[in-house]
N, CA, C and O atoms as a DFTB+ gen file, in Angstrom:
524 C
 N C O
     1  1     120.608     -55.914      86.501
     2  2     120.209     -54.859      85.753
     3  2     119.112     -55.028      84.878
     4  3     119.071     -56.034      84.169
     5  1     118.222     -54.182      84.834
     6  2     117.270     -54.513      83.944
     7  2     117.429     -53.798      82.480
     8  3     117.648     -52.592      82.375
     9  1     117.308     -54.578      81.494
    10  2     117.394     -54.159      80.023
    11  2     116.092     -53.092      80.141
    12  3     115.035     -53.167      80.766
    13  1     116.637     -52.108      79.286
    14  2     115.601     -50.984      78.740
    15  2     114.651     -51.825      77.668
    16  3     115.099     -52.531      76.766
    17  1     113.111     -51.580      77.981
    18  2     112.432     -52.028      77.079
    19  2     111.558     -50.628      76.415
    20  3     111.229     -49.557      76.925
    21  1     111.419     -51.059      75.397
    22  2     110.537     -50.025      74.594
    23  2     109.004     -50.315      74.191
    24  3     108.371     -49.593      73.420
    25  1     108.516     -51.416      74.787
    26  2     106.991     -51.738      74.851
    27  2     106.890     -52.753      76.088
    28  3     107.606     -53.596      76.628
    29  1     105.434     -52.135      76.259
    30  2     105.004     -52.598      77.555
    31  2     104.888     -54.282      77.455
    32  3     104.603     -54.708      76.335
    33  1     105.038     -55.041      78.278
    34  2     104.871     -56.518      78.255
    35  2     103.309     -56.588      78.493
    36  3     102.613     -57.281      77.751
    37  1     102.846     -55.970      79.382
    38  2     101.275     -56.157      79.833
    39  2     100.314     -55.453      78.844
    40  3     100.366     -54.224      78.896
    41  1      99.393     -56.022      77.895
    42  2      98.542     -55.617      77.004
    43  2      97.470     -56.217      77.397
    44  3      96.855     -56.478      76.364
    45  1      96.752     -56.672      78.493
    46  2      95.789     -57.525      78.670
    47  2      94.544     -56.331      78.244
    48  3      93.530     -56.679      77.639
    49  1      94.708     -55.409      78.509
    50  2      93.300     -54.338      78.414
    51  2      92.711     -53.917      76.874
    52  3      91.647     -53.340      76.646
    53  1      93.786     -54.407      75.822
    54  2      93.641     -53.841      74.768
    55  2      92.439     -55.219      74.119
    56  3      91.563     -54.875      73.326
    57  1      92.523     -56.397      74.466
    58  2      91.603     -57.242      73.899
    59  2      90.157     -57.209      74.017
    60  3      89.301     -57.344      73.144
    61  1      90.040     -56.984      75.375
    62  2      88.494     -56.969      75.769
    63  2      87.747     -55.369      75.014
    64  3      86.617     -55.373      74.528
    65  1      88.519     -54.282      75.053
    66  2      87.925     -53.274      74.286
    67  2      87.765     -53.543      72.888
    68  3      86.703     -53.193      72.373
    69  1      88.776     -54.195      72.072
    70  2      88.423     -54.527      70.814
    71  2      87.016     -55.488      70.805
    72  3      86.014     -55.235      70.135
    73  1      87.149     -56.382      71.502
    74  2      85.836     -57.418      71.390
    75  2      84.518     -56.797      71.725
    76  3      83.457     -57.207      71.255
    77  1      84.646     -55.581      72.728
    78  2      83.117     -55.057      72.842
    79  2      82.866     -54.252      71.740
    80  3      81.707     -53.940      71.468
    81  1      83.904     -53.838      71.001
    82  2      83.404     -52.825      69.846
    83  2      83.100     -53.702      68.472
    84  3      82.279     -53.277      67.660
    85  1      83.651     -54.675      68.304
    86  2      83.265     -55.763      67.377
    87  2      81.609     -56.175      67.899
    88  3      80.679     -56.224      67.095
    89  1      81.487     -56.390      69.048
    90  2      80.145     -57.237      69.635
    91  2      79.142     -55.913      69.291
    92  3      78.052     -56.058      68.737
    93  1      79.577     -54.867      69.623
    94  2      78.520     -53.659      69.203
    95  2      78.153     -53.171      67.779
    96  3      77.142     -52.584      67.394
    97  1      79.136     -53.533      67.178
    98  2      79.097     -53.316      65.594
    99  2      78.045     -54.605      64.901
   100  3      77.040     -54.471      64.203
   101  1      78.717     -55.857      65.396
   102  2      77.766     -56.948      64.742
   103  2      76.013     -56.602      65.387
   104  3      75.063     -56.615      64.604
   105  1      75.892     -56.411      66.370
   106  2      74.793     -55.947      67.024
   107  2      73.912     -55.152      66.342
   108  3      72.727     -55.422      66.144
   109  1      74.568     -54.044      65.936
   110  2      73.922     -52.900      65.106
   111  2      73.683     -53.448      63.753
   112  3      72.533     -53.274      63.349
   113  1      74.632     -54.177      62.812
   114  2      74.220     -54.486      61.836
   115  2      73.190     -55.782      61.738
   116  3      72.500     -56.013      60.746
   117  1      73.208     -56.455      62.747
   118  2      72.222     -57.548      62.811
   119  2      70.758     -56.950      63.166
   120  3      69.823     -57.611      62.714
   121  1      70.495     -56.030      63.759
   122  2      69.238     -55.406      64.151
   123  2      68.736     -54.334      62.787
   124  3      67.573     -54.024      62.532
   125  1      69.699     -53.994      62.203
   126  2      69.151     -53.376      60.736
   127  2      68.532     -54.411      59.728
   128  3      67.602     -54.167      58.958
   129  1      69.251     -55.700      59.866
   130  2      68.928     -56.457      58.684
   131  2      67.713     -57.047      59.406
   132  3      67.039     -57.585      58.528
   133  1      67.279     -57.156      60.275
   134  2      66.288     -57.915      61.173
   135  2      65.019     -56.655      60.891
   136  3      63.877     -56.999      60.587
   137  1      65.252     -55.785      60.980
   138  2      64.162     -54.528      61.031
   139  2      63.629     -54.512      59.574
   140  3      62.454     -54.415      59.219
   141  1      64.945     -54.649      58.667
   142  2      64.353     -54.440      57.381
   143  2      63.397     -55.572      56.854
   144  3      62.551     -55.381      55.979
   145  1      63.628     -56.787      57.492
   146  2      62.558     -57.723      56.826
   147  2      61.306     -57.517      57.658
   148  3      60.170     -57.502      57.185
   149  1      61.603     -57.363      58.904
   150  2      60.097     -57.263      60.008
   151  2      59.650     -56.094      59.172
   152  3      58.811     -56.505      58.370
   153  1      59.857     -54.869      59.041
   154  2      59.119     -53.799      58.717
   155  2      58.678     -53.993      57.119
   156  3      57.810     -53.176      56.811
   157  1      59.064     -54.871      56.042
   158  2      59.054     -55.147      55.179
   159  2      59.598     -53.982      54.112
   160  3      58.972     -53.595      53.125
   161  1      60.635     -53.615      54.451
   162  2      61.343     -52.363      53.745
   163  2      61.839     -52.525      52.473
   164  3      62.037     -51.658      51.622
   165  1      62.082     -54.098      52.401
   166  2      63.160     -54.956      51.277
   167  2      61.825     -55.054      50.184
   168  3      62.150     -55.223      49.009
   169  1      60.465     -54.968      50.459
   170  2      59.368     -55.307      49.284
   171  2      59.240     -53.819      48.852
   172  3      59.070     -53.721      47.637
   173  1      59.273     -52.714      49.473
   174  2      58.861     -51.288      48.939
   175  2      60.111     -51.124      47.895
   176  3      59.852     -50.804      46.734
   177  1      61.096     -51.281      48.190
   178  2      62.565     -51.056      47.156
   179  2      62.287     -51.861      45.670
   180  3      62.774     -51.518      44.593
   181  1      61.390     -53.002      45.895
   182  2      61.186     -53.768      44.554
   183  2      60.371     -52.935      43.851
   184  3      60.742     -52.752      42.691
   185  1      59.199     -52.272      44.246
   186  2      58.241     -51.759      43.520
   187  2      58.469     -50.325      43.474
   188  3      57.702     -49.471      43.919
   189  1      59.713     -50.106      42.834
   190  2      59.440     -48.491      42.587
   191  2      59.098     -48.129      41.266
   192  3      59.112     -48.965      40.362
   193  1      58.804     -47.002      41.094
   194  2      58.231     -46.418      39.746
   195  2      59.276     -46.403      38.680
   196  3      60.364     -45.894      38.949
   197  1      59.025     -46.987      37.317
   198  2      60.035     -46.972      36.307
   199  2      60.446     -45.514      36.136
   200  3      59.798     -44.541      36.522
   201  1      61.512     -45.505      35.560
   202  2      61.925     -44.137      34.994
   203  2      61.711     -43.974      33.416
   204  3      62.576     -44.454      32.684
   205  1      60.780     -43.425      32.940
   206  2      60.671     -42.949      31.575
   207  2      59.977     -41.259      31.021
   208  3      59.321     -40.450      31.677
   209  1      60.275     -41.221      30.115
   210  2      60.150     -39.406      29.661
   211  2      59.232     -39.652      28.465
   212  3      59.398     -40.543      27.632
   213  1      58.143     -38.662      28.483
   214  2      57.164     -38.458      27.382
   215  2      57.401     -37.249      26.730
   216  3      57.863     -36.342      27.423
   217  1      57.245     -37.094      25.876
   218  2      56.732     -35.789      25.142
   219  2      55.528     -35.406      24.366
   220  3      55.349     -36.055      23.335
   221  1      54.744     -34.564      24.629
   222  2      53.605     -33.757      24.099
   223  2      53.559     -33.216      22.935
   224  3      54.469     -32.400      22.784
   225  1      52.716     -33.358      21.839
   226  2      52.447     -32.529      20.638
   227  2      50.922     -32.320      20.694
   228  3      50.084     -33.221      20.726
   229  1      50.713     -31.132      20.700
   230  2      49.319     -30.770      20.749
   231  2      49.197     -30.071      19.241
   232  3      49.996     -29.203      18.889
   233  1      48.108     -30.543      18.383
   234  2      47.940     -30.040      17.371
   235  2      47.209     -28.708      17.194
   236  3      46.854     -28.373      16.063
   237  1      47.001     -28.043      18.103
   238  2      46.403     -26.753      17.997
   239  2      44.767     -26.639      17.898
   240  3      44.101     -25.604      17.867
   241  1      44.271     -28.116      17.853
   242  2      43.041     -27.814      17.750
   243  2      42.426     -28.901      18.729
   244  3      41.847     -28.378      19.681
   245  1      42.412     -30.206      18.726
   246  2      41.806     -30.961      19.871
   247  2      42.282     -31.972      20.296
   248  3      41.798     -32.528      21.281
   249  1      43.738     -32.617      19.407
   250  2      44.475     -33.803      19.780
   251  2      45.735     -33.586      20.186
   252  3      46.457     -32.681      19.767
   253  1      46.065     -34.522      21.122
   254  2      47.064     -34.271      21.821
   255  2      48.208     -35.853      22.007
   256  3      48.048     -36.786      22.794
   257  1      49.271     -35.668      21.016
   258  2      49.917     -36.931      21.013
   259  2      50.942     -37.243      22.021
   260  3      51.644     -36.276      22.317
   261  1      51.172     -38.208      22.547
   262  2      52.061     -38.507      23.827
   263  2      53.073     -39.728      23.263
   264  3      52.724     -40.869      22.960
   265  1      54.168     -39.265      23.219
   266  2      55.066     -40.199      22.794
   267  2      56.228     -40.301      24.046
   268  3      56.721     -39.407      24.733
   269  1      56.431     -41.639      24.043
   270  2      57.396     -42.429      24.779
   271  2      58.680     -41.939      24.380
   272  3      59.104     -42.601      23.432
   273  1      59.508     -40.975      24.764
   274  2      60.819     -40.761      24.351
   275  2      61.977     -41.420      25.083
   276  3      63.106     -41.015      24.806
   277  1      61.870     -42.157      25.770
   278  2      63.140     -42.656      26.434
   279  2      62.731     -43.314      27.925
   280  3      61.715     -43.302      28.620
   281  1      64.025     -43.873      28.033
   282  2      63.741     -44.568      29.432
   283  2      63.352     -46.183      29.528
   284  3      63.473     -46.808      28.474
   285  1      63.025     -46.707      30.369
   286  2      62.730     -48.152      30.539
   287  2      61.564     -48.142      29.759
   288  3      60.885     -47.166      29.439
   289  1      61.363     -49.592      29.423
   290  2      60.285     -50.061      28.584
   291  2      58.988     -50.117      29.700
   292  3      59.169     -50.356      30.894
   293  1      57.915     -49.906      29.215
   294  2      56.367     -50.140      30.354
   295  2      55.545     -51.131      29.624
   296  3      55.512     -51.187      28.395
   297  1      54.995     -51.781      30.282
   298  2      53.836     -52.559      30.179
   299  2      52.658     -51.824      30.259
   300  3      52.349     -51.076      31.187
   301  1      52.045     -52.047      29.311
   302  2      50.777     -50.787      28.559
   303  2      49.649     -51.342      29.540
   304  3      48.660     -50.625      29.693
   305  1      49.709     -52.465      30.163
   306  2      48.457     -52.751      31.202
   307  2      48.783     -52.057      32.544
   308  3      47.850     -52.048      33.347
   309  1      50.156     -51.364      33.008
   310  2      50.584     -50.543      33.910
   311  2      50.311     -49.335      33.835
   312  3      50.251     -48.691      34.883
   313  1      50.108     -48.796      32.772
   314  2      49.893     -47.386      32.429
   315  2      48.710     -46.971      32.290
   316  3      48.020     -47.724      31.602
   317  1      48.060     -45.812      32.782
   318  2      47.131     -45.404      32.596
   319  2      47.200     -43.899      32.075
   320  3      48.139     -43.204      32.462
   321  1      46.245     -43.369      31.215
   322  2      46.596     -41.952      30.586
   323  2      45.209     -41.226      31.367
   324  3      44.129     -41.580      30.893
   325  1      45.168     -40.361      32.381
   326  2      44.287     -39.495      32.743
   327  2      44.289     -38.140      32.498
   328  3      45.207     -37.417      32.886
   329  1      42.915     -37.562      31.618
   330  2      42.740     -36.311      31.191
   331  2      41.603     -35.720      31.891
   332  3      40.560     -36.313      32.167
   333  1      41.910     -34.402      32.179
   334  2      40.867     -33.406      32.573
   335  2      39.939     -33.470      31.666
   336  3      38.927     -32.977      32.166
   337  1      39.721     -33.839      30.518
   338  2      38.953     -33.505      29.503
   339  2      39.391     -34.579      28.137
   340  3      40.561     -34.906      27.935
   341  1      38.537     -34.920      27.499
   342  2      38.725     -35.553      26.091
   343  2      38.704     -37.139      26.538
   344  3      38.597     -37.484      27.715
   345  1      38.817     -38.023      25.472
   346  2      39.142     -39.421      25.665
   347  2      40.457     -40.047      25.176
   348  3      40.688     -40.007      23.968
   349  1      41.353     -40.632      26.026
   350  2      42.357     -41.072      25.608
   351  2      42.318     -42.419      24.675
   352  3      41.452     -43.235      24.990
   353  1      43.142     -42.736      23.583
   354  2      42.974     -43.495      22.908
   355  2      43.472     -45.042      23.865
   356  3      43.291     -45.024      25.082
   357  1      43.984     -46.100      23.308
   358  2      44.381     -47.181      23.832
   359  2      46.115     -47.438      23.136
   360  3      46.235     -47.058      21.971
   361  1      46.971     -47.848      23.588
   362  2      48.430     -48.130      23.319
   363  2      47.983     -49.273      22.617
   364  3      47.057     -50.002      22.972
   365  1      48.825     -49.426      21.397
   366  2      48.866     -50.522      20.167
   367  2      49.660     -51.906      20.548
   368  3      49.501     -53.045      20.110
   369  1      50.455     -51.455      21.399
   370  2      51.412     -52.481      21.820
   371  2      51.341     -52.865      23.490
   372  3      51.113     -52.014      24.350
   373  1      51.570     -54.258      23.765
   374  2      51.652     -54.628      25.003
   375  2      52.616     -53.965      25.807
   376  3      52.450     -53.592      26.968
   377  1      53.729     -53.835      25.045
   378  2      54.891     -53.026      25.931
   379  2      55.025     -51.869      25.169
   380  3      54.826     -51.913      23.955
   381  1      55.370     -50.734      25.793
   382  2      55.394     -49.646      25.548
   383  2      57.094     -49.112      25.601
   384  3      57.730     -48.914      26.637
   385  1      57.481     -48.988      24.525
   386  2      59.164     -48.489      24.488
   387  2      59.494     -47.218      23.541
   388  3      58.636     -46.708      22.820
   389  1      60.552     -46.857      23.606
   390  2      60.735     -45.444      22.924
   391  2      60.324     -45.260      21.531
   392  3      60.913     -45.871      20.639
   393  1      59.333     -44.445      21.276
   394  2      58.997     -44.350      19.994
   395  2      57.464     -44.385      19.792
   396  3      56.807     -43.838      18.906
   397  1      57.116     -45.034      20.656
   398  2      55.434     -45.605      20.919
   399  2      54.484     -44.464      21.480
   400  3      54.579     -44.014      22.622
   401  1      53.515     -44.033      20.494
   402  2      52.691     -42.843      21.085
   403  2      51.333     -43.315      21.011
   404  3      50.895     -44.371      20.554
   405  1      50.651     -42.173      21.636
   406  2      49.101     -42.560      21.781
   407  2      48.326     -41.062      21.661
   408  3      48.938     -40.001      21.786
   409  1      47.266     -41.130      21.469
   410  2      46.603     -39.658      20.786
   411  2      45.254     -39.933      21.945
   412  3      44.595     -40.939      22.210
   413  1      45.230     -38.679      22.400
   414  2      43.976     -37.897      23.044
   415  2      43.573     -37.099      22.264
   416  3      44.121     -36.113      21.770
   417  1      42.092     -37.732      22.077
   418  2      41.343     -36.543      21.724
   419  2      40.563     -35.765      22.427
   420  3      40.619     -35.954      23.642
   421  1      39.702     -34.778      21.975
   422  2      39.231     -33.778      22.695
   423  2      39.839     -33.013      23.663
   424  3      39.206     -32.816      24.699
   425  1      41.279     -32.397      23.498
   426  2      42.104     -31.834      24.643
   427  2      42.462     -30.506      23.802
   428  3      43.024     -30.428      22.709
   429  1      41.929     -29.404      24.704
   430  2      42.338     -28.188      24.550
   431  2      43.604     -27.715      25.019
   432  3      44.106     -28.487      25.835
   433  1      44.274     -26.709      24.770
   434  2      45.675     -26.604      25.433
   435  2      45.666     -26.233      26.951
   436  3      46.649     -26.262      27.691
   437  1      44.317     -25.860      27.311
   438  2      44.015     -25.545      28.985
   439  2      44.067     -26.842      29.829
   440  3      44.273     -26.837      31.042
   441  1      43.875     -27.893      29.125
   442  2      43.667     -29.096      29.868
   443  2      44.726     -29.776      30.571
   444  3      45.869     -29.386      30.334
   445  1      44.558     -30.749      31.417
   446  2      45.602     -31.298      31.935
   447  2      45.608     -32.953      31.633
   448  3      44.551     -33.574      31.522
   449  1      46.837     -33.547      31.523
   450  2      46.918     -34.628      30.933
   451  2      47.964     -35.416      31.854
   452  3      49.089     -34.922      31.937
   453  1      47.718     -36.491      32.492
   454  2      48.847     -37.511      33.106
   455  2      49.191     -38.759      32.323
   456  3      48.540     -39.272      31.413
   457  1      50.077     -39.061      32.730
   458  2      50.872     -40.647      32.393
   459  2      51.264     -41.101      33.927
   460  3      52.191     -40.664      34.609
   461  1      50.253     -42.146      34.285
   462  2      50.056     -42.561      35.485
   463  2      50.594     -44.209      35.520
   464  3      49.845     -45.076      35.071
   465  1      51.763     -44.524      36.010
   466  2      51.982     -46.067      36.178
   467  2      51.499     -46.525      37.716
   468  3      51.825     -46.085      38.819
   469  1      50.530     -47.659      37.296
   470  2      50.190     -48.544      38.364
   471  2      51.146     -49.867      38.587
   472  3      51.551     -50.468      37.591
   473  1      51.486     -50.292      39.857
   474  2      52.430     -51.382      40.253
   475  2      51.780     -52.490      39.804
   476  3      50.569     -52.282      39.724
   477  1      52.157     -53.746      39.433
   478  2      51.374     -54.921      39.148
   479  2      50.699     -55.551      39.954
   480  3      49.862     -56.388      39.617
   481  1      51.057     -55.136      41.521
   482  2      50.147     -55.989      42.625
   483  2      49.335     -54.662      42.890
   484  3      48.766     -54.762      43.977
   485  1      49.089     -53.466      42.281
   486  2      48.131     -52.523      42.545
   487  2      48.181     -51.671      43.925
   488  3      47.240     -51.026      44.387
   489  1      49.480     -51.805      44.488
   490  2      49.488     -51.136      45.904
   491  2      49.984     -49.850      45.654
   492  3      49.642     -48.936      46.405
   493  1      50.934     -49.584      44.467
   494  2      51.390     -48.181      44.466
   495  2      51.098     -47.426      43.143
   496  3      50.839     -48.167      42.194
   497  1      51.090     -46.119      42.903
   498  2      50.900     -45.407      41.822
   499  2      51.591     -44.264      41.596
   500  3      51.516     -43.432      42.500
   501  1      52.243     -43.985      40.646
   502  2      53.314     -42.664      40.452
   503  2      52.706     -42.053      39.014
   504  3      52.164     -42.684      38.106
   505  1      52.939     -40.813      39.095
   506  2      52.699     -39.979      37.941
   507  2      54.038     -39.821      37.124
   508  3      55.046     -39.227      37.506
   509  1      53.870     -40.398      36.058
   510  2      55.684     -40.473      35.732
   511  2      55.561     -38.965      34.797
   512  3      56.490     -38.174      34.962
   513  1      54.504     -38.587      33.885
   514  2      54.582     -37.315      33.531
   515  2      53.167     -36.719      33.340
   516  3      52.120     -37.364      33.294
   517  1      53.324     -35.280      33.230
   518  2      52.264     -34.603      33.107
   519  2      52.431     -33.672      32.310
   520  3      53.557     -33.211      32.124
   521  1      51.148     -33.118      31.560
   522  2      51.084     -32.262      30.502
   523  2      50.117     -31.107      30.737
   524  3      49.954     -30.252      29.867
């Protein structure tokens, strides 16, 4: 007389299926890591533009004051002021942090002024703010 069994004794098909799924997962992860290094995507991530905010105060005649009002501190060597008219001054400090300001003279209310960040290696630029 055979006793009643609730579980199958033959589970030989389960192990190969799990093994194949694990091998596919490992292959996909390995391919993604190698592609990141080969295509240089890791380098692009490290050179992202900083996050900073600027406020603008136009005196009504010809001077625009740009003030760093928050966000990351910036190296003044990496920041350019581009104006459609007038002449931008220079930052007084080598590091621009919240509260630092610069005057752009010869600006009317219809002109455009941009604060532009340049990456240290010179490969990338980004407009941080525009008036």
